[in-house]
N, C-alpha and C positions, 0 to 999 in steps of 0.2 A: 663495682659489680663484676663477678667472675665472667670470663669469656670462654668461648669454645675454640679459640684460636690464639696462637702466638705467632707474630709475623716478623720477618726481617725488617730492619729499620727503614729500608728503602720503600717498602710497601706501606709501612705505618705513616711515613711522611706523605705518601701520595694519596692517602685516605681510601685506598682500594684494598680489599673489597669493602662494601658497605656492611654495617652491622645493624641488627634489629634486636629488640628485647623479646625474649621467649620466656614462657612459664610452663613448666612441666608438672605433672601430677605430684602431689606431695609438697606443693608450694616451693618448687625449685625454680629460681629465676636466674637467668644469665643472659649475656649478650652473645648473639650468634651471627657469624659471618655468612654472607650470601655469596656463593661461588658460581662462577661460569667457567667454561673452558678457557676463555681468555685470561681471567684472573688467576686460575690455577697454573696456566702456562707461565705467567709472569712470576708467580711464586717460585716455581722450580728454577727459572732463569736467575732469580735473585739469589737463591741458595747456591747455584753454581758459581756465581760471581763472588759470593762470600767465602768460598772455599779457600782463597788465598789468605784471608785474615785468620781463618781457623788454623791453617798450617803454620802460621807465624807465632801462635801462642805456645810458649814454653810448657813442657809437660808438667813441670812443678806448679805452674800457675793454674793450669787446667785441673790438675789433681786437687789443688787446694780449694778451688771453687766448687768442684764436685763434692768433695768431702764435707765442706761446710753446708752445702745445700741439702745433702742427704741427712746430715745430723739435725738440721732444722726441721726437716719433714718427719724425722723420727720422734720429735718432741710434740706430743699431742697438744701441748699448751702454747705452741708457737703461734705467731700471728697468722702464718700461712695455713696451718692446720685448723685453727679456730674458724677461719673463713671457709675452708674447704670441706671439713668433715661432715657437717650436717647435710648439705646437698649430696655429697658423694655417697654417704651411707644410704640415703633414700634412693638414689639412682641405681646403686648396686644391689639393693635389696638386702642389706646387711644391718645388723644392729651397730650402734656406735662402738660398743666393746668389740664386736666381731671385726669391724673395719680396722680398729686400732691394732688388734692382733695380726690381721692380715698384712697391714702395711709394715708392721715390725718385721714380719717374716721376709717380705719382699725387699724392703730397704736395708734390712740388716745384712743381706748378702752383698750389697754394693757400697758398704762403708769404705772409708779411706784405705784400710789395710788390704782387703781383697782387690780393691780397685787398683792399688799400686802394683800388685802382682800381675794384673792384666796389662797395665801400662808398661811394665818392664819387658813384656814380650812383644809389644806393638812397635811397628815401624810405619811411618806415613805411607799411605797408599799412593799410587800414581796420581798426579794432578788431574788426569783425564778420566779417572774412575767414575766420576759423576756422583750426584747425591744419592743417598739411600732413602728409599721409601719404606717405612715400617707400617704395615696394615695391622692394627691392633685388634685383639678380640675383646669382647665385653664381659667375659665371665669373671675376671678378677681385676681388682683395682691395683693401680701402681705398676703394672707390668711394662709400662712404657720405658722404664729405666733399663730393662734388659737388652733391647736392641739399640737403645740410644748410646749406652756406654761404650761398647766395642767400636761403634762407628766413630765416636769422638776420639777414642784412643788412636784410631787410624787416620784421624783428621779428614774424615769424609762428612760433608754437609748432610743433614738429616731432616726429613719431613716425616713427622709422626701423624698418621691418619687415625684419629680417635674414632671409636664406634659411636654411632648416634645415641646408643643407650647410656654411654658414660663419656661425655666429651670434655670433662673439666680437669682431670688430674694432669694430663700431659701439658696443656698450656700453662697451668699454674706452676708446674715444676720447671719448665723452660724459662718462665718469667723470673723465677727466683734465681735460677742458675745464671741467667744473663745479667742480673743485677750485680752478682758477685764477680762476673767476668764479662764486661761489656763487649769485648771483642767477639764473643760467641754470638752476639745478637744478629750478626749478618749471615750466620751459617746454620741456624737451627730454626725450625718452625713446627707448629702443630696446627692441624686443621681438621674439621669435621664435615663430612658430606655423606650422602647416601651412596653406599658402595654398589658397584655393579653397573653404573651408568657409563656405557662405553664412550659416548660422545664427551661427557664431562671429564672422564679420566684419561682420554687419549693423550693430551699434552703432558700429563704427569708421567704416564708409563713410557712415553717416548723420551722424556727428558732425564729420567733417573737412570742410574747405572745398575742398581740392584734393588729388588723388591723382597723384603722380609715379610712374609705373610702368615698370620696366625688365624686359623679358622677351620671350617669344615671342608670336606673334600670338594664339594661343588664350588665353593669360593676359590679354592686353590687352583682347581682345573680351569676355571674361567679366567683367572689372572694369567696363568701360564699360556693359555690360548692367545691372549691379547698382548702379552709381553714375553714371547718365547725366549728362553735362555736367561732370563733375568730373575726368575722367581725362585726363592728358597722358601719352601713351605713347611710350616709346623702344624701338622694336622692333629686331630683329637687322639689322645692316648689315655690309657688308664694305668693305675698302679695298685700294688698289692703288698702283702706282708707275709713273712715266713717266721715261725717261732719254733725253736727246737724244744725237745722234750724236757731238757734240764733247766729251762728258764722259768723263773718265778712268774706266774701269771699276773700278779699284781704289778710287778716291776715292768713287765712288757705292756700291760694295759694302759699305764699312765702315758707313755709315749704314743701308743697306737691311737688313743683317744684324740690327741692333738693332731695326728696325721689324718684322722677322719673328719674332725670338726672344723679345722681351719678353713676359711673361705666358705663355710657351710657346704663343704665337700664338692666344690665346683671345679677344682683345679686338676690338671693332668697328673699332679703328684699326690692327689687325694687318695687315700687307701679305700678300696671298695671291697676287698676280700682278704681274709687272713687264713693261711694254711698252718696248722699246728700239729706237731707230733706229740704234744702233751695233752692234758685234760681240757677238752674243748669247752665243756660247760663251765669249768672253773674260770677259764679265760673269758668266756662270755659274761659271767657274773661280774668279774673285775672290770671288764671293758664297759659294761652298762653303768656301773657305779662311777667310773671316770667320766663317761659321757654326761651323766646327770650333773656332776660337779661342773663340767665345762658349760653346760646349758645355763647354769646359774652365773658363771663368770663371763662367758661369751654368749649371751642369749642369741638364738637364731633370728634371722630377719623374717619378714612376712613369709608365710608358707604358700607357695604357688599351688593353685588347686590341682593342676595335672600331676605334680609331684606327690601331693598329699594323697590323691586317689591311687597312684601307683604304689605308694608305701602301704596304704591300707590293704590293697590287693595282696602284696607280699606277706603281710601279717596274717591275712586270712588263709592264704595258702599254707603258711607254716602251721597254723592252727589245725587245718584239715589234715595235714600230713603227720601231725603229732610231734613236730619238731620243738626243741627247746628254743624259746625266744624271750627277750627281755620284756619287762612289764612297764617300760618307760612310756610316757606320752609321746605321740608322734613328733612333737616339736623338740623333744629332748634327745631323740635318736632311736635307732632300732638295731638290735643285734639278734641274729638268727644263727643257730648251729645247724648246718646243712651237710649231711653226709655225701650229697652229690658233689663231685669234685670239679665240675666244669666252671671256669671263670665266667662270670656274668657282670655286666655293668650294674652299678647301683642306681636306683631311682632317685637318689639324692636324699636330702634332709637327714644327713648324718646316719645313713643306713649301711650296715656292713654284715656280710656273711662270714661265718667262721667255718672252715672245712677241716674236719679231722683227717690227718694224713700221717699215718704211723711212720712211713718211710719218706722223709722229705726229699730224698734223692730222686723221687719220681716226679717232683714238681716241674722241672723244665720240660719233661716229656708231655705233661698235661697241658702246658702252655703253648705247644707248638703251633696251633692254629692262630695264635695271637701274635706271631712273629711280626715285628715292625709296627705293632700298635700298642706296645707296652712302654711305659716311661720310667717308673721307679719301683724299688722294692725296699721296704723296711725289714731289716734282717736282725733277728735276736737269737744269739747262741751260736756256738761254733759250727754245728751242723748246718744252720741256715747260711752262715757266711761262706761255708764251703761251696754253696751253689753259685756264688757270684760270677765266676767265669762263664758258666753255662747260661746264666740269666742274661749276661751282656751279649752273648751270641744271639739271643732272641731279640735284641734291640733295646734292652733296658739300659738307660744311660745314667741312672743314679741309684746307688745303693747306699743306705745310711741306717744307723740305729733307729729304733722307734722313737718318734718325737723330733727327729732331725730331718726327716725326709723332705718336708716342705720348706726347708730353709737352705737352698743351695746358694753358693756365693757366685761372684762375678766370673769365676773361671769355669763354671759348669758347662759341659758340652751338651746342651739341650738337644735331645734326639740323636746324640752321638756326633753333633756338628760343632767343631771348634768355632767359638764366636768371632775370633779374629780371622782365621783362615778362610771362612766362608765369604768374607768381605774383600779379600785380596786375590782369590783364586777362583777360576770357574768351578762350579759345583754341579754334579749330575742331579737332574730334577727327580730321578727315581729314588732319591734318598728320603722322600716324604713318607 
């Protein structure tokens, strides 16, 4: 049976914490650990002790184990994936096909080749740096690999705190990794508990050296208050696209549809708006066709009622304003051509606004109020790529051609933060 925890060997042998069987809606069954402040404190202490074993693993051995584990998890027919995919899809609210596409995007960026490039820059952190706590978000599956990899490259023990909504990927991945490199078993762990419990988390926050936290502003502020100077926060951000006038709408639409539909549009790199200097309705038609094709190949997961209501409201507003909009069913996606130029978040369900903007050079000025809350930009055409320096000044940390935005590799500076530097140097908390 799948478990919501992966423990260092010393805790496994001591049979603490205790496990119980849980069943979640959708017939998802797994074994769940019961945590207390004492057992979490012991977990962090065990990781600290395991740091020496981690530092003694040659880079080539660690890289080989990592590469083989990632390759295994990229194969949907592997034993690990066959056990993990059905419950993971249900917990994440994705279709099996949508989950497969999402994991390919996440894991593809940490294959052996980009991982080797990251390892080539890494030097072991000081022995007293302490374990790294990674507080994971629940919106996307598989993202545990992103904080895990740089920490291992620097030989820092890692505790992955999985969200209660999706507690299975991190322990399954660590278990597979430790089978390939048993020396890792003393220095990595995954655990799931209800976040925000000050008494429960006190020994963890006191015992780790760095907290990498993914989540909303309230969560990040609470962690910083309880672990001052340790928290590196990755808060919510949104992404967009810019398409130059000389770009073939159909060529751009194929990639843009992938950037919209992947993860059912829940990621910080999911495109929510497209600014185009070309024919906006032609782009809208092409994008709607591509979204329809993806809805057949990557069916969306269950439609949450609040999101569905919000999308229906957006469609009604477009109808009342006389705007061009697609004729897709809500589960297939929504495209609206909106002459208003202000950037607005998407309600989800693969919904995107296209904004006609004859002079793309105006775009950075239009985005000024979003400074520090932007993540990525899909850029098509020379005029769009000419905006890159000014977009990066606004905090955009990833620019890519349409279709590649949601596939960053291990060297990506998420939020402008070097994944290695942040784990070896003090980092100002106002970078969130």
